[in-house]
C-alpha positions, -999 to 999 in steps of 0.1 A, spaced: -2 2 1 15 35 -10 15 59 18 -3 91 12 26 116 31 48 134 5 82 124 2 116 145 15 151 135 6 177 154 32 212 153 18 237 157 55 265 173 49 302 159 60 294 181 93 265 157 103 293 139 120 323 152 121 323 192 128 357 219 124 382 211 150 373 176 159 391 144 157 364 128 146 362 99 172 331 72 170 316 91 202 320 126 187 299 112 151 271 98 175 269 127 192 269 150 162 246 127 143 220 130 172 216 170 160 198 162 124 190 125 132 166 138 158 146 163 133 144 136 110 131 115 130 101 141 146 96 145 101 90 110 100 55 110 116 45 133 89 68 124 56 82 100 40 117 107 41 153 94 20 187 106 39 215 107 21 251 122 35 285 130 26 315 100 34 350 127 28 365 126 61 359 88 66 374 80 31 403 101 36 409 85 70 410 51 50 435 66 23 453 74 52 451 40 73 465 22 38 489 47 30 505 39 67 504 5 60 520 -21 32 513 -54 52 480 -58 32 469 -52 -4 456 -15 -16 416 -9 -16 404 10 -49 388 40 -42 352 27 -54 357 -3 -24 366 23 0 333 42 -6 309 15 -1 332 2 30 320 39 41 285 34 32 285 4 53 299 19 80 280 56 82 243 38 75 249 19 102 258 50 127 231 67 111 201 38 116 217 29 152 211 71 159 178 69 141 163 38 162 174 54 196 154 88 186 126 68 174 128 51 206 126 84 226 94 94 206 74 61 218 74 52 178 98 29 174 78 0 165 55 17 137 90 20 112 112 4 91 143 16 79 175 2 58 206 15 40 214 6 7 248 5 -12 241 30 -46 256 26 -79 257 58 -93 261 57 -134 292 80 -150 298 89 -185 336 76 -190 337 103 -215 330 126 -193 355 154 -191 364 153 -154 383 118 -161 408 145 -184 418 165 -160 413 154 -119 406 179 -94 388 168 -66 415 165 -35 410 134 -12 429 112 14 463 125 35 485 157 34 519 153 12 546 168 11 557 177 -24 587 155 -27 560 129 -15 537 141 -40 564 140 -66 569 100 -57 533 91 -61 521 67 -89 486 87 -91 476 126 -99 481 151 -69 474 186 -64 479 215 -45 457 227 -17 462 251 7 474 226 35 494 204 9 496 185 -18 468 154 -20 456 126 -47 436 142 -71 405 121 -86 382 130 -107 346 143 -102 326 132 -131 283 142 -130 259 115 -121 242 100 -152 216 80 -132 208 61 -98 206 26 -102 189 13 -76 163 44 -81 131 18 -85 145 -2 -52 144 31 -33 112 44 -50 94 10 -38 108 9 -3 95 47 4 64 39 -12 62 11 16 65 36 41 104 26 50 133 52 59 162 51 34 192 55 37 213 59 2 241 74 -21 265 75 12 294 100 0 276 101 -37 276 71 -43 298 42 -54 310 57 -94 306 31 -121 305 26 -158 282 4 -176 296 -14 -204 272 -38 -220 251 -55 -192 271 -49 -167 286 -20 -143 326 -19 -136 338 6 -107 363 36 -116 383 55 -95 364 90 -91 343 103 -66 308 118 -73 296 152 -59 274 140 -26 249 174 -33 241 163 -69 240 128 -68 211 133 -43 195 160 -70 196 131 -94 179 112 -70 152 135 -61 146 137 -97 146 101 -108 125 90 -73 99 125 -75 104 136 -41 87 166 -29 110 185 -11 151 185 -13 167 198 11 206 201 15 220 205 51 247 220 59 271 244 82 260 274 74 219 290 76 215 290 40 225 305 8 248 339 14 258 362 -5 298 383 -1 303 353 22 331 364 50 326 399 40 315 427 63 282 433 36 274 391 38 235 386 35 216 354 41 193 351 12 162 335 19 149 332 -10 165 327 -49 151 322 -80 168 303 -110 177 332 -129 191 350 -98 216 313 -87 229 312 -128 237 349 -125 250 344 -86 270 312 -98 285 333 -135 299 358 -110 318 334 -89 296 342 -55 296 307 -51 326 287 -48 333 252 -60 345 237 -32 317 252 -8 283 266 -21 285 261 -57 274 228 -63 245 228 -36 231 255 -55 241 235 -85 222 207 -73 190 224 -64 184 244 -88 188 215 -112 163 195 -90 145 224 -99 150 227 -135 138 186 -133 100 196 -120 109 194 -88 82 216 -65 110 226 -35 150 228 -30 159 240 2 196 248 17 196 253 54 215 248 86 219 212 100 205 224 130 173 243 113 162 210 91 127 211 103 126 246 107 139 249 70 109 228 59 76 246 75 95 277 61 110 297 89 148 289 80 172 283 52 173 296 18 140 285 -7 156 275 -42 132 283 -74 
């Protein structure tokens, strides 16, 4: 039986688990998760819920562990992404279970974490110029000795991988069926496992997909009603960090395009979030919101964040 509740997709940023200045211990991550998941537990009483999430710090830690040990074979990036999907899926489920029990409604809800494949185009221009920094910080000499491409960042040199655009979410039909049965679905962790299609088979590739762009693609393909990008700022801010910075309560598609071209939203921060929100709205989306992790529920109620479109 299909639920009559509207569907909300909530894309949790990396700060949902590890905040700036933290070591990223498991206890810290569980404590941080309680903030958005408490809101999601309440929202699940009135909405069908899909949760997506980042995995940058977790994949970075796994890469650092690999670089520190030569006793076991190195794993490709696609496997590390899959590992973190399982790790973070467990942590989100565990936190959600606790929050639902506090509400006294745990027996009425079902949730599931899915390993998610995301198809990319092997001819995507991103593969010709890897620009996404991942993994540990390297010295100039270490970077020169690496067998893979590196890129210079503010903190030092890091491994560079491609970040192609998502083409489609492989498990979209399964996700749609699960939310129609009122499951809370956790999926597309870290932007999903990037794969290319060859005939009837999929093959993993050495790349990472932007979590927000993958979430927008899933939101469009599944047909969600509200797409929420939760981050560490209150919403879309013009002139960020300047004395004249301004929080926008609403942002039209035309304004978003203009501000993006003007460089208001950098590629490594707000840029992909605005691009994801506008892509969803151009794909016949109904509501897109960028808001703070702490104000997800208020943003859905129209009382916080930036409403896009």
